[in-house]
VOLUMRO-539942 format. One record per residue (C-alpha): residue number from 1; residue in three letters; y, x, z. Coordinates in steps of 0.25 Angstrom, whole numbers. Example, Ala and Ser with C-alpha at 12.3 -4.5 7.8 and 13.67 -1.06 7.14 Angstrom:
2
nr; rest; py; px; pz
1; ALA; -18; 49; 31 .
2; SER; -4; 55; 29 .
//
This chain:
154
nr; rest; py; px; pz
1; MET; 547; 424; 177 .
2; PHE; 539; 436; 183 .
3; PRO; 546; 449; 181 .
4; ASP; 540; 459; 172 .
5; HIS; 530; 469; 179 .
6; THR; 535; 483; 174 .
7; HIS; 529; 497; 177 .
8; HIS; 537; 505; 185 .
9; PRO; 530; 520; 187 .
10; PRO; 528; 525; 203 .
11; ALA; 539; 532; 207 .
12; GLU; 536; 548; 211 .
13; ARG; 537; 551; 222 .
14; ALA; 537; 567; 227 .
15; VAL; 524; 572; 234 .
16; GLU; 523; 584; 243 .
17; VAL; 510; 586; 244 .
18; HIS; 506; 594; 256 .
19; GLN; 495; 605; 256 .
20; PRO; 489; 608; 273 .
21; THR; 491; 622; 276 .
22; PRO; 479; 630; 280 .
23; LEU; 481; 637; 295 .
24; PRO; 474; 650; 295 .
25; PRO; 463; 653; 302 .
26; ALA; 464; 655; 319 .
27; VAL; 459; 671; 322 .
28; THR; 455; 671; 333 .
29; VAL; 450; 682; 343 .
30; PRO; 435; 679; 350 .
31; ALA; 437; 679; 365 .
32; PRO; 429; 690; 371 .
33; VAL; 418; 681; 377 .
34; VAL; 418; 683; 392 .
35; PRO; 402; 686; 399 .
36; VAL; 396; 675; 408 .
37; GLN; 390; 677; 422 .
38; PRO; 378; 669; 424 .
39; GLY; 381; 658; 433 .
40; SER; 394; 660; 435 .
41; VAL; 405; 653; 425 .
42; PRO; 417; 657; 418 .
43; ALA; 431; 653; 423 .
44; VAL; 434; 654; 406 .
45; ALA; 426; 647; 397 .
46; SER; 427; 651; 382 .
47; ILE; 420; 644; 371 .
48; VAL; 419; 650; 358 .
49; LEU; 421; 640; 345 .
50; PRO; 415; 641; 333 .
51; ASP; 426; 644; 326 .
52; GLY; 425; 658; 332 .
53; ARG; 437; 656; 344 .
54; VAL; 435; 654; 357 .
55; VAL; 441; 645; 367 .
56; THR; 442; 650; 382 .
57; GLY; 446; 641; 393 .
58; TYR; 440; 636; 406 .
59; ALA; 430; 630; 410 .
60; ILE; 433; 614; 415 .
61; ASN; 422; 606; 420 .
62; PRO; 423; 592; 415 .
63; THR; 428; 581; 422 .
64; GLN; 422; 570; 427 .
65; PRO; 429; 556; 424 .
66; GLU; 434; 548; 435 .
67; PRO; 425; 536; 436 .
68; VAL; 432; 526; 430 .
69; ALA; 431; 511; 439 .
70; VAL; 420; 503; 435 .
71; LYS; 428; 490; 426 .
72; PRO; 423; 477; 426 .
73; THR; 417; 474; 414 .
74; VAL; 424; 462; 413 .
75; SER; 440; 459; 414 .
76; ARG; 444; 455; 426 .
77; THR; 453; 444; 419 .
78; ALA; 442; 438; 411 .
79; VAL; 434; 436; 426 .
80; ASN; 448; 430; 431 .
81; VAL; 450; 420; 420 .
82; ALA; 434; 417; 420 .
83; LEU; 436; 415; 434 .
84; GLY; 447; 407; 431 .
85; GLY; 439; 399; 422 .
86; VAL; 429; 396; 429 .
87; GLY; 439; 390; 442 .
88; PHE; 447; 384; 434 .
89; LEU; 432; 377; 428 .
90; ALA; 428; 372; 442 .
91; VAL; 442; 366; 447 .
92; CYS; 441; 358; 436 .
93; GLY; 426; 354; 438 .
94; GLY; 430; 353; 452 .
95; LEU; 439; 344; 447 .
96; ILE; 431; 336; 438 .
97; LEU; 421; 336; 451 .
98; LEU; 433; 329; 459 .
99; THR; 439; 319; 449 .
100; SER; 423; 312; 449 .
101; PHE; 421; 314; 467 .
102; ILE; 434; 306; 465 .
103; ALA; 431; 295; 455 .
104; ALA; 417; 295; 464 .
105; LEU; 424; 293; 476 .
106; THR; 435; 283; 469 .
107; ALA; 420; 276; 466 .
108; PHE; 414; 275; 479 .
109; ILE; 427; 271; 485 .
110; THR; 429; 259; 476 .
111; GLN; 416; 255; 478 .
112; LEU; 417; 255; 494 .
113; ILE; 431; 246; 490 .
114; ILE; 422; 236; 482 .
115; LEU; 411; 237; 492 .
116; ALA; 419; 234; 504 .
117; ALA; 426; 223; 498 .
118; VAL; 413; 216; 493 .
119; ILE; 408; 217; 506 .
120; PHE; 422; 213; 514 .
121; GLY; 422; 201; 504 .
122; GLY; 409; 195; 507 .
123; TRP; 413; 197; 522 .
124; ILE; 424; 187; 519 .
125; ALA; 415; 177; 509 .
126; VAL; 406; 177; 521 .
127; GLN; 415; 175; 531 .
128; ILE; 422; 163; 523 .
129; PHE; 409; 157; 518 .
130; SER; 404; 158; 533 .
131; ALA; 415; 149; 539 .
132; SER; 419; 139; 529 .
133; GLY; 402; 136; 534 .
134; HIS; 402; 134; 549 .
135; HIS; 417; 125; 551 .
136; GLY; 406; 114; 555 .
137; GLY; 393; 121; 561 .
138; THR; 390; 125; 574 .
139; THR; 387; 140; 578 .
140; VAL; 376; 140; 586 .
141; ASN; 371; 154; 594 .
142; ILE; 357; 153; 595 .
143; ARG; 353; 165; 602 .
144; LYS; 364; 153; 613 .
145; ALA; 357; 143; 611 .
146; VAL; 343; 149; 614 .
147; ILE; 348; 156; 626 .
148; LYS; 354; 142; 633 .
149; ARG; 341; 133; 630 .
150; ASN; 333; 146; 635 .
151; HIS; 340; 145; 646 .
152; PHE; 340; 128; 649 .
153; HIS; 328; 126; 644 .
154; GLY; 322; 140; 652 .
//
């Protein structure tokens, strides 16, 4: 079922070996050192390296790096996202308060309508029942009667 595992010897490859070629040491002649007068800066500076070579060049004042603009510690994108989230929460809170206010106002108006209906209904009931009880009676104004009595008797 499975093929027989046969051992194959590794293929031989041609291998090239590269050896580093040493460089001959540089022959340098030390440059004469120019005497420097005290208090003056030479136009050309010379440095003697540890292997004896002398490097000559101009002395350059170190350049001052330009002042870097102060970057905010938080990126503007992060600030904008945070402010947008705060604004969204404020709007949602305002909408919740608005719906609560509308529900309370609706309940108040409903109660006023019910109160007006009860008062108006009571007034109508008083009118109906008071008119039916006085159909055959006489209404007497007491003040006029007292005035007439005082007039006739006085």
